[in-house]
N, C-alpha and C positions, 0 to 999 in steps of 0.2 A: 448494243446487241439487238438485232432485229428478229422478231419472232418468225418462225417458219410458217406457222399456221395457228389459228385460234389464239389462245392466250397462254404463253409459255411461262410457267412458274419457274423461272431460272434467271434471276438477276445476278449482277456481279457480286452483290453483298452476300447472297446466299451461297454462291459458289466459293467465295473467299472463306466464309465461315466453315464450310464443309472440309476445307483443306487446312484449317488452322492459320489462315493468312488474312485475318479480318482487317489488318492495317492496309491492305492493298486496295480496298474499295470503301468509299463512304456510303452509308445507307442512303438509298434513293427513295424508298417508300413506294416504289412501283411494284405492281404484282401482275406478271404476265400470264399467270394461270398455267394450264397444262397443254402440252402438245403431243403427249405420248399416249396413244390409245391403241385399240386392237385391230388386228388383221381381220378381214371379213371372210366369211366362209360361204360365199355365193348364196345369200338368203334369197328365197323366192319373193318377188315383188308382190304387193297386194293389188296391183292393177290387173285388169282383165287379161286373159291369156292371148287375146288377139289384138292387143294394143298396137297401134301404128307407130312409126318412127316419129311422126308429128306429135302424137299423144305423149310419147316419152320426153320429147323436147319441152312440151307444155308442162309436164310434171317437174322437170328440172327447173324451168323458169319459175314455177310456183314455189318450189323450195327456196330458190335464191331470193324471191320477193319476201317470203316469210322470214328468212334469216335477216334480211335488211331491216324489215319492220321491227323485229325483236331487238336488233342492235340499237336502233334509234330509240325504242322505248326504254331500253336499259340505260342508255346515256341520259335520257330525259329524267329518269327517276332512279338515280343511284341509291344503293342501299348502304347502310352502315354495318360493318362487320361486327360480329359479336365477340366479346372477350372470351378467351379459351375457357376459363373456369365456368363462366355462365353457360357457354355452349354445351359443355360436358354435363352440367346439371340439367339443362333443358332436355337433353337426350335421355337422361336417367328417368325423368318424369313424363316422358312423351307417350308412354304406352302402359297398358295394364296387362297382367298375365293372361295368357290364353286359357281357354276353357279346359279344366283338368280332364284327363282320360285315364282309364285303368290299363295297366301294363303288367304282364307276367314279370316275375322277379328279374330274370336275366335280361329281358327287354327294357326294364326300367332303368338299368345302369346307364349313366350319362344324362338322365333327366333330373328334375328337381321335385322334391316331395311337395304335393299340393295340400296335404293334411299331416298333422302330427303323427308320428309313429309311436305307438304305445304297445307294450307287450300284451299278447293275447293269452299268455300262459306263464306259469312260474318257470324260471330258468335257473338251474335245471328243474324239470317237472317232478323229480323225485330224487331221493338221496342216491347218488351214483358213486361208483368206485373210480378214484382218480388214477389207479395203477392196476396192472396185472399182479395178482397175488392171492391173498387169502382173507376172507371176511372172518373175523373172530368175535366171540362174545365173552366178555369178562376177562379176568387175568389168565395167563397161560400157566403151564402148557395146555394145549387144546387137542381134542380128539378130532382128526380130520375125517369128514364124511367121504364116502366113496363116490366115484363117478367123475364126470368132466366138470362139474361145478356149474356156476351161473354165468351164462354168456350175455353179451350186450343184446338187447331186444327181447330177452326172455320174459315170460310172464312172471307174476309174483312167485318168489321162491318160498319154501317152508320157513317158518320162524326158526331162528337160530337160538338154541338153548345155551345157557351159561356153560362155558367150558367147551363149546363146540366151535368148529371151523369148517369152512367150505371154500373151495377154489372159486375165484371170481375174476372176470375180465374187465379191462378198462371200459368205462361207460355203462357197465351192467348195473342193474338196480340192486342196491344193498338190501339184504333181507332184514326183516324186522328182527330185533334182538341184537343185531351186530353192533359192536361198540368201536370197532376200528378195522382198518384194512392193513395187513402186513405185506409189504412188497415181497415178491418172489425171491429177490436177491438177498433179502434180510432174514429169510426164514429157513429152517432146516426140518425136514420130515424124517423121522426115525423109523426103524423097521417095525416097531409096534404100532405105527400109524399116528403117533403123536407129533404135533407141530410145536416147534420151539422158536422163540425170538426174544430179543432183549429190548428193553426200554420202549415198550409199546404204549403210546399215549391215547387216551380216549379221543375219538374223532379223527385220528390221523388218516390222511389219504382218503377221506370221505368228502365228497362235494355235497353239502346239504341242499335240500330243496329250496329254491328261491335265492340261492347264494348270489347270483348275478342280478336278478330282478324278480319282482312279484308280478302277477297278472295285473294289468292296468298301469304299470309303471311307465311314465313318459321316457322314451328312448331318444327321439330326435324331434326337433321342431320342424314345422312346415318351412320350406325354403332351403332345406339341407340337400346337398348333392347326393344322388344315389350312386355310390361307389360299389365295386364288387363286395367290399366288406359290409356295406349297408344291406345289400341284397342278402348276404349270408345271415346277418343279424335278423332281418325280417323273416327269413325262412325259419330260423330257430325259434322266433317268437310266435310262429303260427300263421304267417301270411302266405297266401298263394299269389297275390298280385298287390300292386300298390297304386294309389291314386297320385298321378304325377302330371306336371305341365308338359304338353308336347313340345318337341323341338320346333322352334319357328322355322317355317319354310322360307328359304331365301333364293331369289333368282338373281343371277349376276349378268348384267348387260355390258359388254365391252364395246366401246364406241371408238371410231376412228379408222381411217383408211391406210394409215402409214405404218401399221405394225404387221409384222410377220409372225405366224405362230409355229413356224418350223424353219430349219435351215439357218444359214448365216445372213447377217444384215447385208443388204445389197440394194443398189438402185435408189438410194436415198431413203430406204425403209429400214426400220430397226425391229429387233425382236420384242415381242410382247413378254413382259415380265409379270404382269398382274394376273392374266388368265390362269396360269398354272399355280399361282400363289393364293388367290383369294378363297377358292372353295375349300381347300384344306384348312386354311386359317379360320374360316367361318365355322367349319366343323369342330375345330378345337375350341371355339367359343360356345359350343352347344347348339349350333344351328344345323338344319338340314338344307345344305346348299345343293338343291336338286338339279340345277341346270346352269350352265354358262353359255351364253349366246353372244355371237359376234355380229354386230349390226352395221359396221362401217359408219358412215356419216349421213345416213338416210334418215331424215326427220320423220317421215311417215312410218318407217319400220320401228323407230323408237317409240312414237306415239302408240302404234298398235301393240307393241310389246308391253308397255306399261299399262295401257288401258285394259288389256286382257289377261294380265298376270294373275295367277292364283296364289302368289306368295304373300306372306305377311310382311316381308321386307324385300324391296327391290334395291339392288346395289348397282349403280352405274359407275363406270370409270371414264373420266374425260368428259369434255363437253359441258363443264359447269361454269365456264367464263362467258364472255360475250363476243367471241369471234364469229366469223361468218358461217362456220360449220359446227358451232357449239349450240346444240338443240335442246339441252335439258331444261333450261328455263322456259323456253317456248312450249315444250311438251307439258310442263306443269301448269302453265297458264291455260293451255287448251283444255286441260283436265279440271281446271278450277281447283287445283290442289292448294293446300294451306302451307305456306312456307314458314317453318318453325325457326330454322337457322339458315341464313343466306350469307355465307362468308364468315370466316372466323379469324380473329387476330392472332395468327399462329404462323410460324415458319418451320418447316415447309407445310403447305396445305391450305393456304388462305382461301381459295375458291371452293371449299367444301360446302355442302348444304344438306339440310334435312327437311323433308316435306311430309305432310299427311295427305294421303290420297283420298278421293271421295268415298271409296269403299272401306275406309278405316285402316288400310295397310299404310306402310311408310316407304319412302324412298330416300336412301342415303346416296347423295351424289359425291363421289370421290374425285379429286383431281387425277389427271392422267400420269403424272410423274410418279414413279414407284414409291419412293419414300414419302412423298406428299400424300399419296393414296393411303398409305399405312397410317399416317397421322390422322387422316379422316376416319379411318376404320376404328382406331382406338378412341377417338374423340366422340364420334357420333354413333357408329354402328354397334360397337361393343356394349356401351351402357344401355342402348335401346334393346339389344338382344337379351341382356340380363333381365330387364323388366318384363319382356315378353315371356321368357321361360321361367319367371317366378323366382329368380335368384336375387338375393339381396345385393345392394351395391357392393362393389369390391372393397374389401378392407384396405385402408390406406397403408401403403408401404413407403417408407422414407429411408434415404441413405445419404451419407456424407460423400460429396464429390471429392475425388482424389486430385483433381486439377481444376484450374480456372476454366469457366466456360463463357466465351464471349456471347453477349446477348444482343438481341435486336432492341433498338431504342424504344419501340412501342409495342411490339408483338412478343408473345410467348414463343419460346423455341422448344421443340421436341427432339431430343438427341439420343441416339442409341448408346447404351452403356454396357460395360461388362460389370455385372453385379456378383459379388462374392458370397451373398447370403448372410454376411456378418456385419452389414451396415455400411459397406463401402461400395461406391460405384465409380468406375473409371470411364470417362468419356472416350468414345472411339472416333477414329478419323473416317474419311470417305462417307460423309453424311449429307451430301448435297441432295436436292429434291429428286434428282434422277438416279441416285446411287443406292445400291443395296449391299455393297461390300461391308459397310459398317454394321448394318442390321443383321447380316448373316452371322456375325460373331457375337451378337448381343444377347443378353439375358433379359433386358428390360429397356424401356424408354424413359428417359429423365425429362421431367417438365421443368424448364428453366424460365423463370419470370423475366419480363422485360428488363433490360439493363444487364442481364447476365448473373453469374454466380461465382463466388470465390471458392478456392479449394478449402475443404472442410465444412462448407455450408451444406445443410440438409436440402435435399430436393425430393419432390414427389416422384415416385417410380410407378410406371405401368408395366408390370411383369408380362413377358410374352407367354402366351398360354401353353406352348409346348415345353417351355422351360420350367413351368410350375405345376403341370399336371391339371390345370384348371380347364 
């Protein structure tokens, strides 16, 4: 199979595995990388507005010369791919949490607590009625006081004397002297104004002060996700705002001239699948994916975009191999970036990379094939984002595979699975590097070690964020 351009991560072995026909192809150990990148949206060139045709030709020649030099340098100094578990661990440890910021409670939802949450008040702050009914003092029958009674939010009521009763609303402060609350449906008021009820127990339907917690009680540890319920608890506990880690800002740069971003595939070009997918996926991971840019195969545009980005994480798609228009490595060299991971022993997704930029931000280079890019996303970008947003590493989830999974002899495989939530994971079909049909039906990705796995064997699962609410 001859690659159309760049390095196409699509060998016969991977394609056979994706369709369940591993016997049709012997493993070749070759990695063609990615050929599927994004359509360009007429970006403005960084050259002067009055450039001549000759200047444009010179610019093109310079790009070709740079690409040739980069290719020769890569061939002269080949790198060893990192085993998948090690690459995943490296990404987890690659960054520290961002500087905490205060956020109003509603705006804090979706962030991670930067400080422990402890109650600023007793909950409830006073004895309250758990039901609409009557506050009573001592044994009955009781003489019912006139008037509408005690409403929620009312100031202190008069002390209730033994044998007395007063109407009370749910959530209202129980008056001093009251020994119980009798529900309206369990009480009878007679014509003489006396209240009668059976089997009234001391303390019934009264929520005592501090029943849920006392002031100073630890409620949640730092690193907890702020959910709507957490925001509600914080409000009840006396908070107006929370100290949280900000969402990491992410810029997505889609590379390649061969992708269309609208309409049907035509003229040798195919639709871009990653552009519409990555920003929502990153948002589900807790990031602020604030822009997606299409840069084509222009090395200067890529360099300028990465060098001037204000994001804490730059995500590129395509261009991570060593083809003539694969410019990610060259851009990182020009920027003197620190390559943390340069290739991973995984199928699909071998030519992924992770780099630290001079300004302290990171770049995750994803392959261009869609499922290969997703593998790069969950291997490198997701654990890095968890670190940046102050979230602890994901709790390990394992499940028994319901079928045999053919493995690669040397590399880890990442396979979409249907996960039932009860410890069983069914491997799905249509899982080639360029395919998304299996992923679209999946609840998780199974990490299959080199050599494969048998039915009934436990596998590590990477749950998809929109399936788990994470």
